[in-house]
N, C-alpha and C positions, 0 to 999 in steps of 0.2 A: 239557124232557123233553131227552135227549141222544142224538144219532145217529150213526152210524160208517160209514165205509166199509168195504167187503168185499174185502179181498185174500189171495192167495194168499200162501203162507210164503217167504221167499228161503233161510233152508238147508233144502235140500233132505234135509239127512243126518239131519233131526230130525222126521221124520213118525211119527207115530202110529200111521196108520194105512196099508194097501198097496193099498188102491184105486184103480184109473184106467180109464177109460170111450175107445175112441174111437166118436164117433156125430157123426151131422148131421140135420139137421133138412130135411124131404125136399120143402121149397118156399122160394123164393127171390125178391125182386126180385134186377133185375141190379144189378152197377156203372154206371156211366156211364162212357162215352170221351169225353173231352173234347182237343182237338188242342194245346189250352193249355196245361190243369191235369193232363192221364192221365189213369189210371184212380182211381174216389174211388168209395168208398160207407160206409156204416154197418155197423155185428157185431149190432144190437139184433134179438134175438127175440121172437116173440110167437109160444109152443108152445101157446094156445089157438085162434089162429086156426086153422079146420078148413077146408081147400081143397078139401075130396075131392069132395063136390059140383062144384066149377070147372068146365065141361067143357074149357077151355083150360088146365088146370092142367099138363099135361105138357110146356105153356112158360113154367115156372116150373121146371125142374129144376136151372138153375145159374145161381150171380151172375154168368155171365162178362159181361164188358164191352159196354154196348152204348149206341147213340147217345141224344143226349135224349130225342129222338121217341118212340123203342120204349122205353127206360123206363116212359115216361109213356101209353102204349100198353097197359101188360101192371101197371102200376100202377093204370089206369081197372079191367080185369079183379078187382083183389083189394079195392077199398074199398069194393063192398055187404058183403062178409066181415068187415070191422074195423068195431070199435068208436067212435065220433065220437072220441074224446079221443087218440087214437092218431093221432100224424103219423108219415104213413110217408115213409121216408127210402131212397136208391139203397141196395142189398145187406140190405133188410129179411130176417131168415127165418122162415119159418112152420111151425106144425103139431109135435111132438111128436119129441123126438130118438132115434135111431132107430142104435141100433149093438150093437157088444158088450163090455164088460167085466169083469174078474176082479180077484181079493185081495177085500179088506175093506173095507168102508165106513164111515165113522166119522155121529156125527151131520149133518153138514153137509159138502159139497164144495163147493170155488171153482175147480176150475182147469179153464180162465182165468178171472181173475178176474170177467170179465164174465157166465159162468153159472154160476149157483147150483142146487144137487139138494140135497137132503135124503130121509133116508131116511125110509120108512112111518112107523116112531113117531114120529120128529121132527117131522112134519106132522100125525102125532095131537096131538103135544103144544102146536105153535102154537097150531090151532085151537081145543083144551078153553081155552087161553090167554084167548083169546078176541081174538087179532091181529089186523089187518086190514090188508087191503090186499094178502091172501096170494092168490096165482093157483098153483095145483099144476097141473102135467098130467103124468101119469105117462109115465117115460121107456122107449122100448123098447129095456131092454139085456138082450141074453141071459149069460147069466153060468154060468161050470160049478160055483160056489158055490149050489148047488140054496137051498141055506138064506139066502142073504145075504138081506135086506128089500129091497123094489123102490122103486126111487130117482123121484124125484119132482120137475122143474124149477119153481122159481120163476118167476113171469112178474115180470121187473121194467119196468113201463112208465115214459119219463123224464117223470113230472109234474113235476120240483123244476128250480129252476136255478140255475147260478151265480152268485156276487154279482159282477154287474158291476165291481166295485172290486179284486176279484182278478185280472180278467185284463189283463195289460200292451197297450200298443200294438205291442209285437213278438211279444207272440203271436198276434192276430188275421190270418186269413186274406184278403188281398182278396179281396171279391167277383168271379166270375168273370162278368161282364156283355157278355160279348159271346161266350161260348155256352153254356156249362151251367149257371149260377147258382151253381154253387160258393161257400159259404163257411163260416166259421167261426174255431175258435179253436184254439191248442195248448194242451194239460191244463195248469196250470199246477200247481209243486210244492206252491205255500202257496195254497190253496182253503177256500171258506168258502159257504153258503147263503144265498140269497138268501130272506127269511124271506116277503116277504109274496106268495111265489108256490112256499111249501112247503106239498104233499099235507096237508091238516088229517088230523090224527087216524091215519093208515096206519104199518105199520109196516115197510113194505116199499117200496119204490121206486127206479128209474133218475133220474140228471140229463140234462136234455137237452142235446145236443151231447156228449156224453162216453161213456165205456162204463162208468161210476163207476155200482154200485148200493148204496143206502143200508137202512140199517138201524136199529130203532132200539134204545134200550138195553133195553126189553121183550122184544125178539128176542134179543138177545145175553143175558140171564140166562135166557129161557126153552129155549134152546140148550145152553147152559153147562149146566142138572141134569143133560145126559144123557151127558154122560163129555166126555172132551178129542177138540179138534176142531184138524184141520189147515188152520185160516184164522187171518187176524189181522183187525182189528178196529183200526182207524185213526179216532180222533173227529173229526168235521169239527163245525163252530162252526156256528150262523144268528144272521145277523143282517140 
């Protein structure tokens, strides 16, 4: 099975579609403000996590930086609503996208590249093809084009890992042991996936420690049958 990273096109003058949107998720974990590292957090979204029944949900309206202690307190509020395989990080977002849209959308939209939306007919095609790991959540986008099909955000849980060999010593961020516990790495330009940590039989997933979303060749083939798309597929190998 071949795999591909989803990215947005670099040439903005050669788009097939005019669709664009401005939307946010309704709930966030705060980012962390550290005296040593500054403010830091993650961009991962879990639109399927519904916090509407959480009494303290209004405390999760902003990702504004907080202390490590306050982050841990709010994280404890969210944990009962989150599947056990999800590892929460500062800055995580929850709930469906809410906002406005304009123009005509192609089968799939990835702008920004860590946020993948598909048209309703694309979702139907993915489901009829039997693809796995597809977690769709309808985006609440107001669009003046009444005939435009609904959009669904595909949740990409970070279940895969980059191979350690592709991360050089210079790319690692030293762990902040004194204060916030921040650690990680800068995304290497040449990268590949760790085979032993690859989610089995899934056709869409995220990559731990990054904002990358990976899809299978089955996903690419299914979407491409629906017409031109304004996304770029960058093949990523597995070792």
